C-alpha positions as CSV (number, residue, x, y, z in Angstrom):
1,M,0.0,0.0,0.0
2,P,1.5,3.4,-1.0
3,A,2.4,5.8,1.8
4,L,-0.1,8.6,2.5
5,D,1.0,12.2,2.1
6,P,1.0,14.4,5.2
7,A,-2.1,16.3,4.2
8,T,-4.1,13.1,3.8
9,R,-2.8,11.7,7.1
10,Q,-3.9,14.9,8.9
11,A,-7.4,14.8,7.2
12,I,-7.9,11.1,8.2
13,A,-6.7,11.8,11.8
14,A,-9.1,14.7,12.1
15,R,-12.0,12.6,10.8
16,L,-11.2,9.7,13.2
17,R,-11.1,12.2,16.1
18,F,-14.5,13.5,15.0
19,Y,-16.0,10.0,14.9
20,R,-14.4,9.2,18.3
21,D,-16.0,12.2,19.9
22,L,-19.3,10.9,18.7
23,G,-18.7,7.6,20.3
24,L,-17.7,5.7,17.2
25,T,-14.5,4.2,18.3
26,E,-14.0,0.9,16.5
27,F,-13.3,0.5,12.8
28,Y,-12.5,-2.7,10.9
29,R,-10.8,-3.2,7.6
30,R,-12.0,-6.3,5.8
31,P,-9.4,-8.1,3.5
32,V,-10.0,-7.6,-0.2
33,D,-9.1,-10.1,-2.9
34,P,-6.6,-8.4,-5.2
35,E,-7.9,-10.5,-8.1
36,S,-11.4,-9.0,-7.7
37,I,-9.9,-5.5,-7.9
38,N,-8.0,-6.4,-11.1
39,N,-11.1,-7.7,-12.7
40,V,-13.3,-4.6,-12.0
41,G,-14.8,-3.4,-15.2
42,A,-13.8,-6.5,-17.2
43,P,-16.8,-8.1,-18.8
44,S,-17.4,-11.7,-18.1
45,L,-19.6,-14.2,-19.8
46,T,-20.4,-15.8,-16.5
47,A,-21.5,-12.4,-15.2
48,V,-24.4,-12.3,-17.7
49,S,-25.3,-15.9,-17.6
50,S,-28.5,-17.2,-16.1
51,P,-28.5,-17.0,-12.3
52,S,-27.4,-20.1,-10.4
53,R,-29.7,-22.0,-8.3
54,V,-29.5,-21.8,-4.6
55,G,-27.1,-24.4,-3.4
56,D,-24.9,-24.4,-6.5
57,H,-22.0,-22.6,-4.8
58,E,-20.6,-22.6,-1.3
59,P,-21.7,-19.5,0.7
60,I,-19.2,-16.7,1.0
61,Q,-17.8,-16.5,4.5
62,E,-17.1,-13.0,5.7
63,P,-14.1,-12.6,8.0
64,S,-15.1,-12.4,11.6
65,I,-14.9,-9.2,13.5
66,P,-12.4,-9.4,16.4
67,P,-14.1,-9.5,19.8
68,R,-14.1,-6.3,21.9
69,K,-11.7,-6.2,24.9
70,P,-13.5,-6.3,28.2
71,I,-13.9,-3.1,30.2
72,F,-12.9,-2.9,33.9
73,T,-15.8,-3.6,36.3
74,P,-15.4,-1.8,39.6
75,S,-15.9,-3.5,42.9
76,A,-18.7,-2.9,45.3
77,I,-19.1,0.6,46.7
78,P,-17.2,1.0,50.0
79,A,-18.4,2.8,53.0
80,A,-18.6,6.6,52.7
81,V,-15.6,8.6,53.8
82,P,-16.3,11.4,56.3
83,S,-15.9,14.8,54.8
84,A,-13.0,15.6,57.2
85,D,-11.1,12.6,55.9
86,R,-11.6,13.0,52.2
87,A,-8.5,15.0,51.5
88,S,-6.2,12.6,53.3
89,A,-8.0,9.7,51.6
90,L,-7.2,11.2,48.2
91,R,-3.6,11.7,49.2
92,I,-3.4,8.0,50.1
93,I,-4.7,7.1,46.6
94,R,-2.0,9.3,45.0
95,E,0.7,7.7,47.2
96,D,-0.5,4.3,46.1
97,I,-0.1,5.3,42.4
98,G,3.4,6.4,43.1
99,D,5.7,6.9,40.2
100,C,3.5,4.6,38.2
101,T,4.9,2.2,35.6
102,R,1.8,-0.1,35.4
103,C,1.1,0.5,31.7
104,A,3.0,1.7,28.6
105,L,1.9,5.3,29.0
106,H,4.5,6.0,31.7
107,T,7.3,5.9,29.1
108,G,6.2,9.1,27.4
109,R,4.7,11.1,30.2
110,H,6.2,14.1,32.0
111,T,3.8,14.3,35.0
112,I,1.1,12.1,36.5
113,V,-2.1,14.2,36.4
114,F,-4.0,12.9,39.4
115,G,-7.0,15.3,39.7
116,D,-7.9,18.8,40.8
117,G,-10.6,20.4,42.9
118,S,-12.6,20.1,46.1
119,P,-12.7,16.8,48.0
120,D,-16.2,17.8,49.0
121,A,-17.4,18.6,45.5
122,R,-21.1,18.0,44.7
123,L,-20.2,18.0,41.0
124,M,-17.4,16.1,39.3
125,F,-16.2,16.0,35.7
126,V,-14.3,13.1,34.1
127,G,-12.4,13.5,30.8
128,E,-10.3,11.2,28.7
129,G,-6.7,11.9,29.5
130,P,-4.1,14.7,29.9
131,G,-2.9,16.7,26.9
132,A,0.4,18.4,26.4
133,D,-0.5,21.4,28.7
134,E,-1.8,19.1,31.4
135,D,1.3,16.8,31.2
136,A,3.5,19.9,31.6
137,Q,1.6,21.4,34.6
138,G,0.3,18.3,36.3
139,L,-3.3,19.5,36.4
140,P,-6.3,18.4,34.3
141,F,-8.0,20.6,31.8
142,V,-5.6,23.6,31.7
143,G,-5.3,24.0,27.9
144,K,-7.8,25.4,25.4
145,A,-10.3,22.7,26.3
146,G,-9.8,23.5,29.9
147,Q,-10.5,27.2,29.3
148,L,-13.8,26.2,27.7
149,L,-14.6,23.8,30.6
150,N,-13.9,26.7,33.1
151,N,-16.4,28.8,31.1
152,M,-19.0,26.0,31.3
153,I,-18.5,25.7,35.0
154,A,-18.8,29.4,35.5
155,A,-22.0,29.4,33.4
156,M,-23.4,26.9,35.8
157,G,-22.9,29.4,38.6
158,L,-19.9,27.5,40.1
159,K,-16.2,28.1,40.5
160,R,-13.6,25.6,39.4
161,E,-12.4,25.3,43.0
162,E,-15.9,24.0,43.9
163,V,-15.9,21.0,41.6
164,Y,-13.5,18.1,41.1
165,I,-11.9,17.2,37.7
166,A,-10.1,14.0,36.8
167,N,-9.5,11.7,33.7
168,I,-9.8,8.1,32.8
169,V,-6.0,7.9,32.5
170,K,-3.5,10.0,34.4
171,C,-0.7,9.9,31.9
172,R,-0.7,11.6,28.5
173,P,-1.2,9.2,25.6
174,P,1.3,9.8,22.7
175,G,-0.1,12.4,20.3
176,N,-3.2,12.7,22.4
177,R,-4.5,9.5,20.9
178,T,-7.4,7.6,22.6
179,P,-6.2,5.4,25.5
180,E,-5.9,1.7,24.7
181,P,-8.3,-0.6,26.6
182,E,-5.3,-2.0,28.6
183,E,-4.2,1.5,29.6
184,A,-7.7,2.6,30.6
185,N,-8.5,-0.6,32.4
186,T,-5.2,-0.3,34.3
187,C,-5.7,3.3,35.4
188,S,-9.4,3.6,35.9
189,P,-9.5,1.7,39.2
190,F,-7.8,4.7,40.8
191,L,-10.4,7.0,39.3
192,F,-13.2,4.8,40.8
193,Q,-11.4,5.2,44.2
194,Q,-11.4,8.9,43.8
195,I,-15.1,8.9,42.9
196,D,-15.9,6.7,45.9
197,V,-14.0,9.1,48.2
198,I,-15.6,12.3,46.9
199,R,-19.1,10.9,46.4
200,P,-20.3,13.7,44.1
201,E,-24.0,14.1,43.7
202,V,-23.6,14.5,39.9
203,L,-20.9,13.1,37.7
204,V,-20.4,14.5,34.2
205,A,-18.7,12.2,31.6
206,L,-17.0,14.4,29.0
207,G,-16.9,12.5,25.8
208,A,-17.1,8.9,24.5
209,T,-14.0,7.6,26.3
210,A,-15.2,8.8,29.7
211,S,-18.7,7.4,29.2
212,T,-17.4,4.1,27.9
213,Y,-15.2,3.3,30.9
214,L,-17.5,4.8,33.5
215,L,-20.7,3.0,32.3
216,G,-18.9,-0.1,31.1
217,Q,-20.4,0.0,27.7
218,R,-19.5,1.2,24.2
219,Q,-22.4,3.2,22.8
220,P,-22.6,6.4,20.7
221,L,-23.1,9.6,22.8
222,A,-26.5,10.2,21.1
223,G,-27.8,7.1,22.9
224,L,-26.4,8.2,26.3
225,R,-27.1,11.9,26.4
226,G,-30.2,13.6,27.7
227,R,-30.8,11.3,30.6
228,I,-29.5,10.4,34.0
229,H,-27.5,7.2,34.6
230,P,-27.3,5.8,38.1
231,F,-23.6,5.3,39.0
232,R,-22.1,4.3,42.3
233,G,-24.5,6.5,44.3
234,S,-24.1,9.4,41.9
235,K,-26.2,10.7,39.0
236,L,-24.1,10.4,35.9
237,I,-24.7,12.7,32.9
238,V,-23.0,12.3,29.5
239,T,-22.0,15.2,27.3
240,Y,-19.5,16.2,24.7
241,H,-15.8,16.7,25.5
242,P,-14.8,20.4,25.4
243,A,-12.1,19.6,22.8
244,F,-14.9,18.3,20.5
245,L,-16.9,21.5,21.1
246,L,-13.8,23.5,20.0
247,R,-13.8,21.6,16.8
248,D,-17.6,21.8,16.3
249,P,-18.9,24.9,18.2
250,R,-22.4,24.1,16.8
251,Q,-22.7,21.4,19.5
252,K,-22.3,23.8,22.4
253,K,-26.1,24.3,22.6
254,E,-26.5,20.5,23.0
255,A,-23.8,20.4,25.7
256,W,-25.5,23.3,27.5
257,A,-28.7,21.3,27.6
258,D,-26.8,18.4,29.2
259,L,-25.3,20.7,31.8
260,Q,-28.8,22.1,32.6
261,I,-29.8,18.6,33.6
262,A,-26.9,18.5,36.1
263,M,-27.9,21.9,37.4
264,R,-31.5,20.8,38.0
265,E,-30.2,17.8,40.0
266,L,-28.0,20.1,42.0
267,G,-30.7,22.7,42.6
268,L,-28.8,25.4,40.7
269,Q,-30.6,28.2,38.9
270,T,-30.3,27.9,35.1
271,P,-29.4,31.0,33.1
272,S,-30.3,31.2,29.5
273,R,-27.2,29.7,28.0
274,I,-23.4,29.6,28.0
């Protein structure tokens, strides 16, 4: 197969990111018989002959689609941590992570991005993974997508310091690619521990990767948005990732509708829009 030029590569990568943000994360390439390509357009007597009777030929067997890798299933919900002990409980989780080398992401990271915000947050956001800015600063959502998330939080009538923000993986994937299942399944147990300590009333999954590993199912965002999902004692709401909204600002209205669901559950007044 001939190599793709840089412009084509960038266009394909952008299109795949767009599909990923919509929740379409798995693509399969079926093998093609080279002989069938060579014969395209060539007339054949057999092609115009009378149709064969059923049973004259062996049925064509399509290649099987590889099975999906299992998603980590969290354990039972532990006893609630008293408010006064939550900060120390989060520190213990961070100490347990240590200078993590549990998956391949550690080879390219600069900093482990644990989480940021109030241990007593009523509202928690979960994204996919750190980007370049987050990897450099050690904090989640501090780049352009983070600025948009800050605006979304402010539009809800809250301050960033009042919520808690974390990601499915705590190390930056190379080139900001989607985390591999092995990476996400290795790192997400620590996220579930953070959630169990904080016990937010409302949890917002930002994008397809977050919703997949929180809910334990792969499904397009269209089928998950607009409703509340029970999740480990919290109410989980699915919306678009801020990075996707930067690429397609037309979807900001839809994201704002999702945040208004969260606001109603928290008893917050809803202004007109972001």
